[in-house]
C-alpha positions as a Markdown table, in Angstrom:
| # | Residue | x | y | z |
|---|---|---|---|---|
| 1 | Unk | 158.6 | 151.0 | 117.8 |
| 2 | Unk | 157.4 | 154.1 | 119.4 |
| 3 | Unk | 154.4 | 154.4 | 121.2 |
| 4 | Unk | 152.7 | 156.8 | 118.8 |
| 5 | Unk | 153.9 | 154.4 | 115.8 |
| 6 | Unk | 152.3 | 151.5 | 117.8 |
| 7 | Unk | 149.0 | 153.2 | 118.8 |
| 8 | Unk | 148.6 | 154.4 | 114.7 |
| 9 | Unk | 149.3 | 150.6 | 114.0 |
| 10 | Unk | 146.2 | 149.6 | 116.7 |
| 11 | Unk | 144.1 | 152.4 | 114.9 |
| 12 | Unk | 144.9 | 151.1 | 111.5 |
| 13 | Unk | 144.2 | 147.5 | 112.4 |
| 14 | Unk | 140.6 | 148.6 | 114.0 |
| 15 | Unk | 140.0 | 150.6 | 110.9 |
| 16 | Unk | 140.9 | 147.7 | 108.7 |
| 17 | Unk | 138.6 | 145.6 | 110.7 |
| 18 | Unk | 135.8 | 147.8 | 110.4 |
| 19 | Unk | 136.4 | 148.3 | 106.6 |
| 20 | Unk | 136.3 | 144.5 | 106.4 |
| 21 | Unk | 133.1 | 144.8 | 108.1 |
| 22 | Unk | 131.4 | 147.3 | 106.2 |
| 23 | Unk | 132.4 | 145.8 | 102.7 |
| 24 | Unk | 130.8 | 142.4 | 103.7 |
| 25 | Unk | 133.9 | 140.2 | 104.1 |
| 26 | Unk | 133.6 | 139.9 | 107.8 |
| 27 | Unk | 130.2 | 139.9 | 109.9 |
| 28 | Unk | 129.7 | 142.5 | 112.7 |
| 29 | Unk | 131.1 | 141.3 | 116.0 |
| 30 | Unk | 129.3 | 141.3 | 119.5 |
| 31 | Unk | 130.7 | 142.6 | 122.4 |
| 32 | Unk | 132.9 | 140.9 | 124.6 |
| 33 | Unk | 131.6 | 141.8 | 128.3 |
| 34 | Unk | 133.7 | 141.9 | 131.1 |
| 35 | Unk | 134.8 | 138.6 | 132.9 |
| 36 | Unk | 136.5 | 135.3 | 132.2 |
| 37 | Unk | 134.7 | 134.5 | 128.9 |
| 38 | Unk | 135.9 | 135.5 | 125.5 |
| 39 | Unk | 134.9 | 135.7 | 121.9 |
| 40 | Unk | 134.0 | 132.0 | 121.8 |
| 41 | Unk | 132.2 | 131.9 | 125.2 |
| 42 | Unk | 135.2 | 130.0 | 127.1 |
| 43 | Unk | 138.3 | 130.9 | 129.2 |
| 44 | Unk | 141.5 | 129.6 | 128.4 |
| 45 | Unk | 143.1 | 128.1 | 131.7 |
| 46 | Unk | 147.0 | 128.8 | 132.0 |
| 47 | Unk | 148.1 | 127.5 | 135.2 |
| 48 | Unk | 148.1 | 130.6 | 137.8 |
| 49 | Unk | 145.9 | 132.6 | 135.1 |
| 50 | Unk | 143.1 | 132.5 | 133.1 |
| 51 | Unk | 143.2 | 134.0 | 129.4 |
| 52 | Unk | 140.2 | 135.4 | 127.5 |
| 53 | Unk | 140.4 | 136.5 | 124.2 |
| 54 | Unk | 139.0 | 140.0 | 123.8 |
| 55 | Unk | 139.8 | 140.2 | 119.8 |
| 56 | Unk | 140.6 | 137.1 | 117.8 |
| 57 | Unk | 142.8 | 136.9 | 114.9 |
| 58 | Unk | 140.0 | 136.5 | 112.6 |
| 59 | Unk | 138.4 | 139.8 | 113.8 |
| 60 | Unk | 141.2 | 141.6 | 112.1 |
| 61 | Unk | 142.2 | 139.4 | 109.1 |
| 62 | Unk | 145.4 | 138.7 | 111.5 |
| 63 | Unk | 146.2 | 142.4 | 112.1 |
| 64 | Unk | 145.7 | 142.2 | 116.0 |
| 65 | Unk | 145.2 | 139.7 | 118.9 |
| 66 | Unk | 144.2 | 140.6 | 122.2 |
| 67 | Unk | 143.5 | 138.8 | 125.4 |
| 68 | Unk | 143.1 | 139.5 | 129.0 |
| 69 | Unk | 145.0 | 137.3 | 131.6 |
| 70 | Unk | 143.4 | 137.0 | 135.0 |
| 71 | Unk | 146.1 | 136.1 | 137.6 |
| 72 | Unk | 145.0 | 134.0 | 140.6 |
| 73 | Unk | 148.5 | 133.4 | 142.0 |
| 74 | Unk | 152.2 | 134.8 | 141.2 |
| 75 | Unk | 153.6 | 133.9 | 138.0 |
| 76 | Unk | 154.7 | 134.9 | 134.4 |
| 77 | Unk | 156.4 | 134.0 | 131.4 |
| 78 | Unk | 159.8 | 132.8 | 130.3 |
| 79 | Unk | 162.2 | 135.0 | 128.6 |
| 80 | Unk | 161.3 | 135.0 | 125.1 |
| 81 | Unk | 161.2 | 137.3 | 121.7 |
| 82 | Unk | 158.8 | 137.4 | 119.1 |
| 83 | Unk | 160.3 | 137.5 | 115.4 |
| 84 | Unk | 157.3 | 139.3 | 113.8 |
| 85 | Unk | 155.0 | 140.8 | 116.5 |
| 86 | Unk | 155.0 | 143.9 | 119.0 |
| 87 | Unk | 153.6 | 142.9 | 122.1 |
| 88 | Unk | 151.8 | 145.6 | 124.1 |
| 89 | Unk | 150.9 | 145.2 | 128.0 |
| 90 | Unk | 148.3 | 147.0 | 129.7 |
| 91 | Unk | 147.8 | 146.6 | 133.4 |
| 92 | Unk | 144.2 | 146.7 | 134.5 |
| 93 | Unk | 144.5 | 145.4 | 138.2 |
| 94 | Unk | 147.6 | 144.3 | 140.2 |
| 95 | Unk | 151.3 | 144.6 | 140.3 |
| 96 | Unk | 153.5 | 143.4 | 137.6 |
| 97 | Unk | 157.2 | 143.0 | 137.0 |
| 98 | Unk | 158.0 | 143.4 | 133.3 |
| 99 | Unk | 161.6 | 143.1 | 131.7 |
| 100 | Unk | 162.1 | 144.5 | 128.1 |
| 101 | Unk | 165.4 | 144.3 | 126.6 |
| 102 | Unk | 167.2 | 143.8 | 130.1 |
| 103 | Unk | 165.4 | 146.8 | 131.5 |
| 104 | Unk | 163.1 | 146.1 | 134.6 |
| 105 | Unk | 160.1 | 148.0 | 135.4 |
| 106 | Unk | 157.2 | 147.5 | 137.9 |
| 107 | Unk | 153.8 | 148.2 | 136.6 |
| 108 | Unk | 150.5 | 148.9 | 138.5 |
| 109 | Unk | 147.0 | 149.7 | 137.0 |
| 110 | Unk | 147.0 | 151.9 | 134.1 |
| 111 | Unk | 150.3 | 151.5 | 133.3 |
| 112 | Unk | 151.6 | 150.1 | 129.8 |
| 113 | Unk | 154.6 | 149.1 | 127.9 |
| 114 | Unk | 155.2 | 148.0 | 124.4 |
| 115 | Unk | 157.7 | 145.1 | 124.0 |
| 116 | Unk | 158.9 | 145.5 | 120.2 |
| 117 | Unk | 159.3 | 142.7 | 118.0 |
| 118 | Unk | 162.7 | 140.9 | 118.1 |
| 119 | Unk | 163.5 | 142.4 | 121.9 |
| 120 | Unk | 163.5 | 140.1 | 124.5 |
| 121 | Unk | 161.1 | 140.3 | 127.3 |
| 122 | Unk | 159.3 | 138.6 | 130.1 |
| 123 | Unk | 157.0 | 139.2 | 132.9 |
| 124 | Unk | 155.9 | 138.2 | 136.6 |
| 125 | Unk | 152.7 | 138.9 | 138.4 |
| 126 | Unk | 153.8 | 140.2 | 141.9 |
| 127 | Unk | 150.8 | 141.0 | 143.5 |
| 128 | Unk | 148.7 | 139.5 | 146.3 |
| 129 | Unk | 145.3 | 138.2 | 145.3 |
| 130 | Unk | 144.4 | 138.5 | 141.8 |
| 131 | Unk | 145.7 | 140.5 | 138.8 |
| 132 | Unk | 144.9 | 141.4 | 135.4 |
| 133 | Unk | 146.8 | 142.4 | 132.4 |
| 134 | Unk | 145.6 | 143.1 | 128.7 |
| 135 | Unk | 148.1 | 141.8 | 126.2 |
| 136 | Unk | 147.8 | 142.5 | 122.5 |
| 137 | Unk | 149.9 | 141.2 | 119.6 |
| 138 | Unk | 150.4 | 143.0 | 116.3 |
| 139 | Unk | 150.2 | 141.4 | 113.8 |
| 140 | Unk | 148.7 | 138.5 | 115.3 |
| 141 | Unk | 151.0 | 136.0 | 113.9 |
| 142 | Unk | 150.3 | 132.7 | 115.6 |
| 143 | Unk | 149.7 | 133.8 | 118.8 |
| 144 | Unk | 146.0 | 132.7 | 119.0 |
| 145 | Unk | 147.2 | 129.2 | 118.1 |
| 146 | Unk | 150.2 | 129.1 | 120.6 |
| 147 | Unk | 147.6 | 129.9 | 123.4 |
| 148 | Unk | 145.1 | 127.2 | 122.3 |
| 149 | Unk | 148.0 | 124.7 | 122.4 |
| 150 | Unk | 149.1 | 125.9 | 125.7 |
| 151 | Unk | 145.5 | 126.0 | 127.5 |
| 152 | Unk | 145.2 | 122.3 | 126.6 |
| 153 | Unk | 148.0 | 121.5 | 129.4 |
| 154 | Unk | 146.4 | 124.0 | 131.5 |
| 155 | Unk | 149.8 | 125.4 | 132.7 |
| 156 | Unk | 151.9 | 128.6 | 131.8 |
| 157 | Unk | 154.0 | 128.4 | 129.2 |
| 158 | Unk | 156.9 | 126.2 | 129.8 |
| 159 | Unk | 160.3 | 126.0 | 128.4 |
| 160 | Unk | 159.5 | 124.1 | 125.1 |
| 161 | Unk | 161.9 | 125.8 | 122.6 |
| 162 | Unk | 160.3 | 123.9 | 119.7 |
| 163 | Unk | 156.7 | 125.0 | 120.6 |
| 164 | Unk | 157.7 | 128.5 | 121.0 |
| 165 | Unk | 159.8 | 128.2 | 117.5 |
| 166 | Unk | 156.7 | 126.6 | 116.1 |
| 167 | Unk | 154.8 | 129.7 | 116.7 |
| 168 | Unk | 157.4 | 132.4 | 115.6 |
| 169 | Unk | 159.1 | 133.2 | 119.0 |
| 170 | Unk | 162.5 | 132.4 | 120.4 |
| 171 | Unk | 162.8 | 130.9 | 123.8 |
| 172 | Unk | 165.6 | 132.6 | 125.4 |
| 173 | Unk | 165.4 | 131.8 | 129.3 |
| 174 | Unk | 163.6 | 131.2 | 132.5 |
| 175 | Unk | 160.8 | 133.3 | 134.0 |
| 176 | Unk | 161.5 | 136.0 | 136.4 |
| 177 | Unk | 161.1 | 134.9 | 140.0 |
| 178 | Unk | 159.7 | 137.2 | 142.9 |
């Protein structure tokens, strides 16, 4: 998916959410302020990181899910692909190695890249200290549910093929190493 098409999708999802709010089918949302808290007022530990939900699935009637992942050590995701979701990465702080469709690129603050649906991808936080990456999924699918389940373990997503499959993804290989 081209960047322009993805941005149009995000704008449409935001517009859809605004329309839902204006016709009474959804309640107005309070802002999610800076920090580890999310829409529910909690943080979701994932091993070397903490995830904070910024836009939850219910906010957009399933059109979009956005989370900020705050890294406190090196680590990342295994090679996987989403069957029905486009995934957009925007680096807020730190240095990340992202691999999409076999192409690797180092991203730093202000850089972004789209991982289109059905294209294998993974990423790794490389930096020293801390890092932050904003990740969005359109449509939301079962991604919020996936992170809820993984956060119960307190670890990064492992290599459980059944877990990935039950949330609309295919696990294809291990995580990147530095």
